[in-house]
PyMOL Python script that loads the backbone (N, CA, C, O; Angstrom):
from pymol import cmd

cmd.read_pdbstr("""\
ATOM      1  N   MET A   1      17.828 -12.908   7.365  1.00  0.00           N
ATOM      2  CA  MET A   1      16.579 -12.115   7.625  1.00  0.00           C
ATOM      3  C   MET A   1      15.669 -12.346   6.436  1.00  0.00           C
ATOM      4  O   MET A   1      16.099 -12.237   5.288  1.00  0.00           O
ATOM      5  N   ALA A   2      14.408 -12.667   6.709  1.00  0.00           N
ATOM      6  CA  ALA A   2      13.441 -12.920   5.674  1.00  0.00           C
ATOM      7  C   ALA A   2      12.822 -11.569   5.178  1.00  0.00           C
ATOM      8  O   ALA A   2      12.636 -10.625   5.946  1.00  0.00           O
ATOM      9  N   ILE A   3      12.529 -11.539   3.906  1.00  0.00           N
ATOM     10  CA  ILE A   3      11.863 -10.352   3.335  1.00  0.00           C
ATOM     11  C   ILE A   3      10.379 -10.562   3.447  1.00  0.00           C
ATOM     12  O   ILE A   3       9.863 -11.595   3.022  1.00  0.00           O
ATOM     13  N   ARG A   4       9.687  -9.605   4.009  1.00  0.00           N
ATOM     14  CA  ARG A   4       8.217  -9.663   4.100  1.00  0.00           C
ATOM     15  C   ARG A   4       7.587  -9.038   2.891  1.00  0.00           C
ATOM     16  O   ARG A   4       7.795  -7.850   2.646  1.00  0.00           O
ATOM     17  N   MET A   5       6.835  -9.771   2.132  1.00  0.00           N
ATOM     18  CA  MET A   5       6.186  -9.254   0.944  1.00  0.00           C
ATOM     19  C   MET A   5       4.759  -8.899   1.238  1.00  0.00           C
ATOM     20  O   MET A   5       4.071  -9.657   1.921  1.00  0.00           O
ATOM     21  N   PRO A   6       4.281  -7.766   0.745  1.00  0.00           N
ATOM     22  CA  PRO A   6       2.837  -7.471   0.855  1.00  0.00           C
ATOM     23  C   PRO A   6       2.050  -8.524   0.099  1.00  0.00           C
ATOM     24  O   PRO A   6       2.536  -9.055  -0.900  1.00  0.00           O
ATOM     25  N   ARG A   7       0.847  -8.838   0.554  1.00  0.00           N
ATOM     26  CA  ARG A   7       0.028  -9.844  -0.140  1.00  0.00           C
ATOM     27  C   ARG A   7      -0.921  -9.167  -1.081  1.00  0.00           C
ATOM     28  O   ARG A   7      -1.344  -8.030  -0.873  1.00  0.00           O
ATOM     29  N   ILE A   8      -1.246  -9.894  -2.127  1.00  0.00           N
ATOM     30  CA  ILE A   8      -2.282  -9.455  -3.075  1.00  0.00           C
ATOM     31  C   ILE A   8      -3.537 -10.274  -2.771  1.00  0.00           C
ATOM     32  O   ILE A   8      -3.529 -11.505  -2.799  1.00  0.00           O
ATOM     33  N   ILE A   9      -4.606  -9.551  -2.481  1.00  0.00           N
ATOM     34  CA  ILE A   9      -5.884 -10.189  -2.175  1.00  0.00           C
ATOM     35  C   ILE A   9      -6.968  -9.600  -3.041  1.00  0.00           C
ATOM     36  O   ILE A   9      -7.027  -8.381  -3.199  1.00  0.00           O
ATOM     37  N   LYS A  10      -7.822 -10.417  -3.603  1.00  0.00           N
ATOM     38  CA  LYS A  10      -8.808  -9.949  -4.571  1.00  0.00           C
ATOM     39  C   LYS A  10     -10.065  -9.333  -3.944  1.00  0.00           C
ATOM     40  O   LYS A  10     -10.541  -8.310  -4.435  1.00  0.00           O
ATOM     41  N   LYS A  11     -10.618  -9.923  -2.876  1.00  0.00           N
ATOM     42  CA  LYS A  11     -11.854  -9.465  -2.274  1.00  0.00           C
ATOM     43  C   LYS A  11     -11.635  -8.743  -0.975  1.00  0.00           C
ATOM     44  O   LYS A  11     -10.748  -9.119  -0.208  1.00  0.00           O
ATOM     45  N   SER A  12     -12.413  -7.715  -0.698  1.00  0.00           N
ATOM     46  CA  SER A  12     -12.266  -6.960   0.529  1.00  0.00           C
ATOM     47  C   SER A  12     -12.611  -7.819   1.731  1.00  0.00           C
ATOM     48  O   SER A  12     -12.097  -7.566   2.820  1.00  0.00           O
ATOM     49  N   SER A  13     -13.452  -8.813   1.578  1.00  0.00           N
ATOM     50  CA  SER A  13     -13.841  -9.676   2.692  1.00  0.00           C
ATOM     51  C   SER A  13     -12.678 -10.559   3.127  1.00  0.00           C
ATOM     52  O   SER A  13     -12.731 -11.165   4.197  1.00  0.00           O
ATOM     53  N   ASP A  14     -11.646 -10.638   2.325  1.00  0.00           N
ATOM     54  CA  ASP A  14     -10.437 -11.447   2.606  1.00  0.00           C
ATOM     55  C   ASP A  14      -9.343 -10.688   3.340  1.00  0.00           C
ATOM     56  O   ASP A  14      -8.281 -11.246   3.616  1.00  0.00           O
ATOM     57  N   ILE A  15      -9.592  -9.411   3.663  1.00  0.00           N
ATOM     58  CA  ILE A  15      -8.583  -8.624   4.381  1.00  0.00           C
ATOM     59  C   ILE A  15      -8.604  -8.969   5.825  1.00  0.00           C
ATOM     60  O   ILE A  15      -9.640  -8.804   6.470  1.00  0.00           O
ATOM     61  N   PRO A  16      -7.482  -9.457   6.395  1.00  0.00           N
ATOM     62  CA  PRO A  16      -7.413  -9.845   7.800  1.00  0.00           C
ATOM     63  C   PRO A  16      -7.488  -8.596   8.707  1.00  0.00           C
ATOM     64  O   PRO A  16      -7.144  -7.481   8.315  1.00  0.00           O
ATOM     65  N   LYS A  17      -7.941  -8.844   9.891  1.00  0.00           N
ATOM     66  CA  LYS A  17      -8.036  -7.784  10.894  1.00  0.00           C
ATOM     67  C   LYS A  17      -6.618  -7.233  11.147  1.00  0.00           C
ATOM     68  O   LYS A  17      -5.656  -7.993  11.253  1.00  0.00           O
ATOM     69  N   GLY A  18      -6.511  -5.889  11.242  1.00  0.00           N
ATOM     70  CA  GLY A  18      -5.200  -5.276  11.470  1.00  0.00           C
ATOM     71  C   GLY A  18      -4.434  -4.953  10.209  1.00  0.00           C
ATOM     72  O   GLY A  18      -3.260  -4.584  10.239  1.00  0.00           O
ATOM     73  N   HIS A  19      -5.149  -5.106   9.075  1.00  0.00           N
ATOM     74  CA  HIS A  19      -4.533  -4.855   7.736  1.00  0.00           C
ATOM     75  C   HIS A  19      -5.484  -3.956   6.962  1.00  0.00           C
ATOM     76  O   HIS A  19      -6.644  -3.780   7.334  1.00  0.00           O
ATOM     77  N   PHE A  20      -4.959  -3.383   5.861  1.00  0.00           N
ATOM     78  CA  PHE A  20      -5.770  -2.600   4.939  1.00  0.00           C
ATOM     79  C   PHE A  20      -5.220  -2.782   3.515  1.00  0.00           C
ATOM     80  O   PHE A  20      -4.078  -3.196   3.317  1.00  0.00           O
ATOM     81  N   ALA A  21      -6.059  -2.462   2.551  1.00  0.00           N
ATOM     82  CA  ALA A  21      -5.687  -2.577   1.159  1.00  0.00           C
ATOM     83  C   ALA A  21      -5.250  -1.291   0.520  1.00  0.00           C
ATOM     84  O   ALA A  21      -5.802  -0.229   0.808  1.00  0.00           O
ATOM     85  N   VAL A  22      -4.278  -1.371  -0.333  1.00  0.00           N
ATOM     86  CA  VAL A  22      -3.864  -0.192  -1.159  1.00  0.00           C
ATOM     87  C   VAL A  22      -3.699  -0.618  -2.556  1.00  0.00           C
ATOM     88  O   VAL A  22      -3.325  -1.761  -2.816  1.00  0.00           O
ATOM     89  N   TYR A  23      -3.971   0.279  -3.498  1.00  0.00           N
ATOM     90  CA  TYR A  23      -3.794   0.039  -4.942  1.00  0.00           C
ATOM     91  C   TYR A  23      -2.452   0.636  -5.349  1.00  0.00           C
ATOM     92  O   TYR A  23      -2.103   1.747  -4.951  1.00  0.00           O
ATOM     93  N   VAL A  24      -1.710  -0.121  -6.148  1.00  0.00           N
ATOM     94  CA  VAL A  24      -0.341   0.312  -6.491  1.00  0.00           C
ATOM     95  C   VAL A  24      -0.130   0.009  -7.982  1.00  0.00           C
ATOM     96  O   VAL A  24      -0.779  -0.872  -8.546  1.00  0.00           O
ATOM     97  N   GLY A  25       0.753   0.727  -8.582  1.00  0.00           N
ATOM     98  CA  GLY A  25       1.156   0.490  -9.994  1.00  0.00           C
ATOM     99  C   GLY A  25       0.682   1.566 -10.910  1.00  0.00           C
ATOM    100  O   GLY A  25      -0.163   2.382 -10.540  1.00  0.00           O
ATOM    101  N   GLU A  26       1.210   1.581 -12.090  1.00  0.00           N
ATOM    102  CA  GLU A  26       0.892   2.629 -13.073  1.00  0.00           C
ATOM    103  C   GLU A  26      -0.592   2.686 -13.361  1.00  0.00           C
ATOM    104  O   GLU A  26      -1.152   3.767 -13.540  1.00  0.00           O
ATOM    105  N   GLU A  27      -1.247   1.506 -13.408  1.00  0.00           N
ATOM    106  CA  GLU A  27      -2.690   1.510 -13.690  1.00  0.00           C
ATOM    107  C   GLU A  27      -3.521   1.338 -12.447  1.00  0.00           C
ATOM    108  O   GLU A  27      -4.749   1.282 -12.512  1.00  0.00           O
ATOM    109  N   GLN A  28      -2.840   1.253 -11.291  1.00  0.00           N
ATOM    110  CA  GLN A  28      -3.487   1.038  -9.951  1.00  0.00           C
ATOM    111  C   GLN A  28      -4.441  -0.175  -9.971  1.00  0.00           C
ATOM    112  O   GLN A  28      -5.520  -0.130  -9.379  1.00  0.00           O
ATOM    113  N   LYS A  29      -4.039  -1.236 -10.644  1.00  0.00           N
ATOM    114  CA  LYS A  29      -4.884  -2.433 -10.706  1.00  0.00           C
ATOM    115  C   LYS A  29      -4.454  -3.501  -9.636  1.00  0.00           C
ATOM    116  O   LYS A  29      -5.251  -4.367  -9.275  1.00  0.00           O
ATOM    117  N   LYS A  30      -3.231  -3.424  -9.158  1.00  0.00           N
ATOM    118  CA  LYS A  30      -2.798  -4.387  -8.162  1.00  0.00           C
ATOM    119  C   LYS A  30      -3.178  -3.879  -6.762  1.00  0.00           C
ATOM    120  O   LYS A  30      -2.920  -2.731  -6.404  1.00  0.00           O
ATOM    121  N   ARG A  31      -3.780  -4.747  -6.015  1.00  0.00           N
ATOM    122  CA  ARG A  31      -4.189  -4.380  -4.643  1.00  0.00           C
ATOM    123  C   ARG A  31      -3.371  -5.212  -3.706  1.00  0.00           C
ATOM    124  O   ARG A  31      -3.346  -6.440  -3.777  1.00  0.00           O
ATOM    125  N   PHE A  32      -2.696  -4.504  -2.816  1.00  0.00           N
ATOM    126  CA  PHE A  32      -1.871  -5.149  -1.791  1.00  0.00           C
ATOM    127  C   PHE A  32      -2.506  -4.965  -0.440  1.00  0.00           C
ATOM    128  O   PHE A  32      -3.106  -3.926  -0.166  1.00  0.00           O
ATOM    129  N   VAL A  33      -2.378  -5.990   0.429  1.00  0.00           N
ATOM    130  CA  VAL A  33      -2.878  -5.909   1.787  1.00  0.00           C
ATOM    131  C   VAL A  33      -1.659  -5.844   2.685  1.00  0.00           C
ATOM    132  O   VAL A  33      -0.784  -6.709   2.647  1.00  0.00           O
ATOM    133  N   ILE A  34      -1.624  -4.778   3.506  1.00  0.00           N
ATOM    134  CA  ILE A  34      -0.471  -4.484   4.355  1.00  0.00           C
ATOM    135  C   ILE A  34      -0.954  -4.251   5.757  1.00  0.00           C
ATOM    136  O   ILE A  34      -2.120  -3.929   5.985  1.00  0.00           O
ATOM    137  N   PRO A  35      -0.044  -4.418   6.704  1.00  0.00           N
ATOM    138  CA  PRO A  35      -0.441  -4.220   8.137  1.00  0.00           C
ATOM    139  C   PRO A  35      -0.656  -2.763   8.425  1.00  0.00           C
ATOM    140  O   PRO A  35       0.008  -1.909   7.840  1.00  0.00           O
ATOM    141  N   ILE A  36      -1.601  -2.453   9.343  1.00  0.00           N
ATOM    142  CA  ILE A  36      -1.884  -1.076   9.712  1.00  0.00           C
ATOM    143  C   ILE A  36      -0.665  -0.473  10.371  1.00  0.00           C
ATOM    144  O   ILE A  36      -0.501   0.747  10.350  1.00  0.00           O
ATOM    145  N   SER A  37       0.183  -1.275  10.946  1.00  0.00           N
ATOM    146  CA  SER A  37       1.424  -0.711  11.602  1.00  0.00           C
ATOM    147  C   SER A  37       2.300   0.084  10.608  1.00  0.00           C
ATOM    148  O   SER A  37       3.092   0.933  11.016  1.00  0.00           O
ATOM    149  N   PHE A  38       2.150  -0.195   9.332  1.00  0.00           N
ATOM    150  CA  PHE A  38       2.938   0.562   8.373  1.00  0.00           C
ATOM    151  C   PHE A  38       2.598   2.086   8.356  1.00  0.00           C
ATOM    152  O   PHE A  38       3.395   2.911   7.911  1.00  0.00           O
ATOM    153  N   LEU A  39       1.401   2.413   8.853  1.00  0.00           N
ATOM    154  CA  LEU A  39       0.993   3.792   8.869  1.00  0.00           C
ATOM    155  C   LEU A  39       1.844   4.671   9.737  1.00  0.00           C
ATOM    156  O   LEU A  39       1.879   5.884   9.533  1.00  0.00           O
ATOM    157  N   SER A  40       2.540   4.097  10.709  1.00  0.00           N
ATOM    158  CA  SER A  40       3.444   4.873  11.596  1.00  0.00           C
ATOM    159  C   SER A  40       4.850   4.907  11.061  1.00  0.00           C
ATOM    160  O   SER A  40       5.695   5.560  11.674  1.00  0.00           O
ATOM    161  N   GLU A  41       5.160   4.265   9.984  1.00  0.00           N
ATOM    162  CA  GLU A  41       6.504   4.229   9.427  1.00  0.00           C
ATOM    163  C   GLU A  41       6.754   5.458   8.525  1.00  0.00           C
ATOM    164  O   GLU A  41       5.970   5.713   7.611  1.00  0.00           O
ATOM    165  N   PRO A  42       7.855   6.231   8.778  1.00  0.00           N
ATOM    166  CA  PRO A  42       8.132   7.382   7.980  1.00  0.00           C
ATOM    167  C   PRO A  42       8.194   7.119   6.449  1.00  0.00           C
ATOM    168  O   PRO A  42       7.694   7.927   5.666  1.00  0.00           O
ATOM    169  N   LEU A  43       8.788   6.025   6.041  1.00  0.00           N
ATOM    170  CA  LEU A  43       8.854   5.752   4.592  1.00  0.00           C
ATOM    171  C   LEU A  43       7.457   5.563   4.004  1.00  0.00           C
ATOM    172  O   LEU A  43       7.184   6.021   2.894  1.00  0.00           O
ATOM    173  N   PHE A  44       6.583   4.899   4.735  1.00  0.00           N
ATOM    174  CA  PHE A  44       5.188   4.680   4.210  1.00  0.00           C
ATOM    175  C   PHE A  44       4.439   6.024   4.270  1.00  0.00           C
ATOM    176  O   PHE A  44       3.635   6.324   3.388  1.00  0.00           O
ATOM    177  N   GLN A  45       4.694   6.794   5.266  1.00  0.00           N
ATOM    178  CA  GLN A  45       4.048   8.137   5.367  1.00  0.00           C
ATOM    179  C   GLN A  45       4.449   9.042   4.175  1.00  0.00           C
ATOM    180  O   GLN A  45       3.657   9.857   3.703  1.00  0.00           O
ATOM    181  N   ASP A  46       5.703   8.873   3.707  1.00  0.00           N
ATOM    182  CA  ASP A  46       6.098   9.597   2.535  1.00  0.00           C
ATOM    183  C   ASP A  46       5.255   9.199   1.300  1.00  0.00           C
ATOM    184  O   ASP A  46       4.854  10.040   0.495  1.00  0.00           O
ATOM    185  N   LEU A  47       5.009   7.884   1.192  1.00  0.00           N
ATOM    186  CA  LEU A  47       4.168   7.415   0.067  1.00  0.00           C
ATOM    187  C   LEU A  47       2.764   7.990   0.187  1.00  0.00           C
ATOM    188  O   LEU A  47       2.175   8.386  -0.819  1.00  0.00           O
ATOM    189  N   LEU A  48       2.216   8.042   1.404  1.00  0.00           N
ATOM    190  CA  LEU A  48       0.877   8.575   1.613  1.00  0.00           C
ATOM    191  C   LEU A  48       0.828  10.081   1.271  1.00  0.00           C
ATOM    192  O   LEU A  48      -0.172  10.569   0.745  1.00  0.00           O
ATOM    193  N   ASN A  49       1.914  10.804   1.574  1.00  0.00           N
ATOM    194  CA  ASN A  49       1.962  12.215   1.235  1.00  0.00           C
ATOM    195  C   ASN A  49       1.972  12.370  -0.297  1.00  0.00           C
ATOM    196  O   ASN A  49       1.325  13.267  -0.836  1.00  0.00           O
ATOM    197  N   GLN A  50       2.700  11.504  -0.980  1.00  0.00           N
ATOM    198  CA  GLN A  50       2.699  11.555  -2.426  1.00  0.00           C
ATOM    199  C   GLN A  50       1.309  11.271  -2.989  1.00  0.00           C
ATOM    200  O   GLN A  50       0.863  11.911  -3.940  1.00  0.00           O
ATOM    201  N   ALA A  51       0.632  10.286  -2.371  1.00  0.00           N
ATOM    202  CA  ALA A  51      -0.734   9.986  -2.819  1.00  0.00           C
ATOM    203  C   ALA A  51      -1.680  11.164  -2.621  1.00  0.00           C
ATOM    204  O   ALA A  51      -2.548  11.456  -3.444  1.00  0.00           O
ATOM    205  N   GLU A  52      -1.469  11.819  -1.494  1.00  0.00           N
ATOM    206  CA  GLU A  52      -2.321  13.004  -1.250  1.00  0.00           C
ATOM    207  C   GLU A  52      -2.063  14.145  -2.260  1.00  0.00           C
ATOM    208  O   GLU A  52      -2.993  14.828  -2.689  1.00  0.00           O
ATOM    209  N   GLU A  53      -0.772  14.337  -2.632  1.00  0.00           N
ATOM    210  CA  GLU A  53      -0.437  15.358  -3.575  1.00  0.00           C
ATOM    211  C   GLU A  53      -1.008  15.033  -4.963  1.00  0.00           C
ATOM    212  O   GLU A  53      -1.468  15.920  -5.682  1.00  0.00           O
ATOM    213  N   GLU A  54      -0.966  13.748  -5.319  1.00  0.00           N
ATOM    214  CA  GLU A  54      -1.438  13.361  -6.664  1.00  0.00           C
ATOM    215  C   GLU A  54      -2.903  13.204  -6.759  1.00  0.00           C
ATOM    216  O   GLU A  54      -3.484  13.639  -7.753  1.00  0.00           O
ATOM    217  N   PHE A  55      -3.580  12.590  -5.762  1.00  0.00           N
ATOM    218  CA  PHE A  55      -4.970  12.274  -5.846  1.00  0.00           C
ATOM    219  C   PHE A  55      -5.864  13.145  -4.883  1.00  0.00           C
ATOM    220  O   PHE A  55      -7.085  13.178  -5.039  1.00  0.00           O
ATOM    221  N   GLY A  56      -5.257  13.820  -3.926  1.00  0.00           N
ATOM    222  CA  GLY A  56      -6.056  14.499  -2.911  1.00  0.00           C
ATOM    223  C   GLY A  56      -6.742  13.402  -2.093  1.00  0.00           C
ATOM    224  O   GLY A  56      -6.103  12.431  -1.687  1.00  0.00           O
ATOM    225  N   PHE A  57      -8.005  13.559  -1.863  1.00  0.00           N
ATOM    226  CA  PHE A  57      -8.761  12.546  -1.074  1.00  0.00           C
ATOM    227  C   PHE A  57      -9.729  11.836  -2.001  1.00  0.00           C
ATOM    228  O   PHE A  57     -10.592  11.096  -1.528  1.00  0.00           O
ATOM    229  N   ASP A  58      -9.613  12.036  -3.304  1.00  0.00           N
ATOM    230  CA  ASP A  58     -10.469  11.376  -4.300  1.00  0.00           C
ATOM    231  C   ASP A  58      -9.664  10.328  -4.995  1.00  0.00           C
ATOM    232  O   ASP A  58      -9.098  10.582  -6.058  1.00  0.00           O
ATOM    233  N   HIS A  59      -9.595   9.123  -4.407  1.00  0.00           N
ATOM    234  CA  HIS A  59      -8.826   8.057  -5.010  1.00  0.00           C
ATOM    235  C   HIS A  59      -9.650   7.337  -6.043  1.00  0.00           C
ATOM    236  O   HIS A  59     -10.769   6.914  -5.751  1.00  0.00           O
ATOM    237  N   PRO A  60      -9.113   7.180  -7.281  1.00  0.00           N
ATOM    238  CA  PRO A  60      -9.916   6.671  -8.368  1.00  0.00           C
ATOM    239  C   PRO A  60     -10.406   5.215  -8.171  1.00  0.00           C
ATOM    240  O   PRO A  60     -11.403   4.811  -8.769  1.00  0.00           O
ATOM    241  N   MET A  61      -9.724   4.462  -7.360  1.00  0.00           N
ATOM    242  CA  MET A  61     -10.142   3.041  -7.157  1.00  0.00           C
ATOM    243  C   MET A  61     -11.068   2.866  -5.967  1.00  0.00           C
ATOM    244  O   MET A  61     -11.537   1.753  -5.726  1.00  0.00           O
ATOM    245  N   GLY A  62     -11.358   3.950  -5.195  1.00  0.00           N
ATOM    246  CA  GLY A  62     -12.225   3.836  -4.079  1.00  0.00           C
ATOM    247  C   GLY A  62     -11.480   3.481  -2.822  1.00  0.00           C
ATOM    248  O   GLY A  62     -12.073   3.504  -1.743  1.00  0.00           O
ATOM    249  N   GLY A  63     -10.220   3.156  -2.905  1.00  0.00           N
ATOM    250  CA  GLY A  63      -9.387   2.883  -1.736  1.00  0.00           C
ATOM    251  C   GLY A  63      -8.087   3.720  -1.850  1.00  0.00           C
ATOM    252  O   GLY A  63      -7.909   4.506  -2.781  1.00  0.00           O
ATOM    253  N   VAL A  64      -7.238   3.525  -0.911  1.00  0.00           N
ATOM    254  CA  VAL A  64      -5.947   4.276  -0.965  1.00  0.00           C
ATOM    255  C   VAL A  64      -5.145   3.847  -2.195  1.00  0.00           C
ATOM    256  O   VAL A  64      -4.916   2.658  -2.419  1.00  0.00           O
ATOM    257  N   THR A  65      -4.734   4.811  -2.966  1.00  0.00           N
ATOM    258  CA  THR A  65      -3.950   4.559  -4.205  1.00  0.00           C
ATOM    259  C   THR A  65      -2.562   5.143  -4.000  1.00  0.00           C
ATOM    260  O   THR A  65      -2.397   6.328  -3.710  1.00  0.00           O
ATOM    261  N   ILE A  66      -1.558   4.263  -4.163  1.00  0.00           N
ATOM    262  CA  ILE A  66      -0.179   4.700  -3.972  1.00  0.00           C
ATOM    263  C   ILE A  66       0.452   4.950  -5.321  1.00  0.00           C
ATOM    264  O   ILE A  66       0.510   4.032  -6.140  1.00  0.00           O
ATOM    265  N   PRO A  67       0.946   6.197  -5.598  1.00  0.00           N
ATOM    266  CA  PRO A  67       1.493   6.498  -6.923  1.00  0.00           C
ATOM    267  C   PRO A  67       2.956   6.118  -7.065  1.00  0.00           C
ATOM    268  O   PRO A  67       3.841   6.974  -7.059  1.00  0.00           O
ATOM    269  N   CYS A  68       3.189   4.845  -7.190  1.00  0.00           N
ATOM    270  CA  CYS A  68       4.570   4.347  -7.438  1.00  0.00           C
ATOM    271  C   CYS A  68       4.465   3.044  -8.187  1.00  0.00           C
ATOM    272  O   CYS A  68       3.382   2.489  -8.372  1.00  0.00           O
ATOM    273  N   THR A  69       5.594   2.580  -8.604  1.00  0.00           N
ATOM    274  CA  THR A  69       5.585   1.279  -9.321  1.00  0.00           C
ATOM    275  C   THR A  69       5.429   0.151  -8.302  1.00  0.00           C
ATOM    276  O   THR A  69       5.704   0.330  -7.116  1.00  0.00           O
ATOM    277  N   GLU A  70       4.984  -1.013  -8.782  1.00  0.00           N
ATOM    278  CA  GLU A  70       4.848  -2.159  -7.892  1.00  0.00           C
ATOM    279  C   GLU A  70       6.208  -2.562  -7.330  1.00  0.00           C
ATOM    280  O   GLU A  70       6.313  -2.907  -6.153  1.00  0.00           O
ATOM    281  N   ASP A  71       7.240  -2.521  -8.151  1.00  0.00           N
ATOM    282  CA  ASP A  71       8.590  -2.898  -7.692  1.00  0.00           C
ATOM    283  C   ASP A  71       9.038  -1.992  -6.537  1.00  0.00           C
ATOM    284  O   ASP A  71       9.547  -2.483  -5.529  1.00  0.00           O
ATOM    285  N   LEU A  72       8.857  -0.703  -6.674  1.00  0.00           N
ATOM    286  CA  LEU A  72       9.262   0.246  -5.657  1.00  0.00           C
ATOM    287  C   LEU A  72       8.447  -0.005  -4.370  1.00  0.00           C
ATOM    288  O   LEU A  72       9.007   0.032  -3.275  1.00  0.00           O
ATOM    289  N   PHE A  73       7.168  -0.251  -4.491  1.00  0.00           N
ATOM    290  CA  PHE A  73       6.321  -0.509  -3.356  1.00  0.00           C
ATOM    291  C   PHE A  73       6.736  -1.736  -2.592  1.00  0.00           C
ATOM    292  O   PHE A  73       6.829  -1.717  -1.365  1.00  0.00           O
ATOM    293  N   VAL A  74       6.984  -2.793  -3.311  1.00  0.00           N
ATOM    294  CA  VAL A  74       7.418  -4.077  -2.700  1.00  0.00           C
ATOM    295  C   VAL A  74       8.772  -3.878  -2.041  1.00  0.00           C
ATOM    296  O   VAL A  74       8.998  -4.324  -0.916  1.00  0.00           O
ATOM    297  N   ASN A  75       9.671  -3.203  -2.749  1.00  0.00           N
ATOM    298  CA  ASN A  75      10.994  -2.942  -2.149  1.00  0.00           C
ATOM    299  C   ASN A  75      10.877  -2.173  -0.846  1.00  0.00           C
ATOM    300  O   ASN A  75      11.495  -2.542   0.152  1.00  0.00           O
ATOM    301  N   LEU A  76      10.092  -1.109  -0.847  1.00  0.00           N
ATOM    302  CA  LEU A  76       9.958  -0.266   0.315  1.00  0.00           C
ATOM    303  C   LEU A  76       9.266  -1.019   1.455  1.00  0.00           C
ATOM    304  O   LEU A  76       9.759  -0.991   2.583  1.00  0.00           O
ATOM    305  N   THR A  77       8.154  -1.681   1.197  1.00  0.00           N
ATOM    306  CA  THR A  77       7.452  -2.350   2.237  1.00  0.00           C
ATOM    307  C   THR A  77       8.192  -3.581   2.813  1.00  0.00           C
ATOM    308  O   THR A  77       7.933  -4.005   3.939  1.00  0.00           O
ATOM    309  N   SER A  78       9.090  -4.122   2.029  1.00  0.00           N
ATOM    310  CA  SER A  78       9.868  -5.260   2.509  1.00  0.00           C
ATOM    311  C   SER A  78      10.866  -4.833   3.594  1.00  0.00           C
ATOM    312  O   SER A  78      11.361  -5.667   4.352  1.00  0.00           O
ATOM    313  N   ARG A  79      11.153  -3.537   3.659  1.00  0.00           N
ATOM    314  CA  ARG A  79      12.061  -2.974   4.655  1.00  0.00           C
ATOM    315  C   ARG A  79      11.382  -2.487   5.916  1.00  0.00           C
ATOM    316  O   ARG A  79      12.070  -2.092   6.857  1.00  0.00           O
ATOM    317  N   LEU A  80      10.043  -2.498   5.975  1.00  0.00           N
ATOM    318  CA  LEU A  80       9.331  -1.989   7.109  1.00  0.00           C
ATOM    319  C   LEU A  80       9.011  -3.035   8.150  1.00  0.00           C
ATOM    320  O   LEU A  80       8.895  -4.217   7.824  1.00  0.00           O
ATOM    321  N   ARG A  81       8.866  -2.625   9.394  1.00  0.00           N
ATOM    322  CA  ARG A  81       8.501  -3.564  10.417  1.00  0.00           C
ATOM    323  C   ARG A  81       6.994  -3.818  10.426  1.00  0.00           C
ATOM    324  O   ARG A  81       6.206  -2.925  10.117  1.00  0.00           O
ATOM    325  N   LYS A  82       6.606  -5.026  10.777  1.00  0.00           N
ATOM    326  CA  LYS A  82       5.164  -5.321  10.883  1.00  0.00           C
ATOM    327  C   LYS A  82       4.660  -5.003  12.221  1.00  0.00           C
ATOM    328  O   LYS A  82       3.473  -5.185  12.494  1.00  0.00           O
TER     329      LYS A  82
END
""", "prot")
cmd.dss("prot")
cmd.show_as("cartoon", "prot")
cmd.util.cbc("prot")
cmd.orient("prot")
């Protein structure tokens, strides 16, 4: 079974249809592009709940910011269905 890795994309115009960008990491400088289908996954919803608790709806980077390490994010998203 192949591990699906989230992609890092620099410009918002490069985000493919059916995907969205999130910022991850201690400094929230890494931006990952992930499938919208992740929104229905309980593991990803847990991350979004943590983001809401930490940032509310005021995300410092202007996009969804996930409060976890890059390693944890990659590990978790590699287990989700696309």
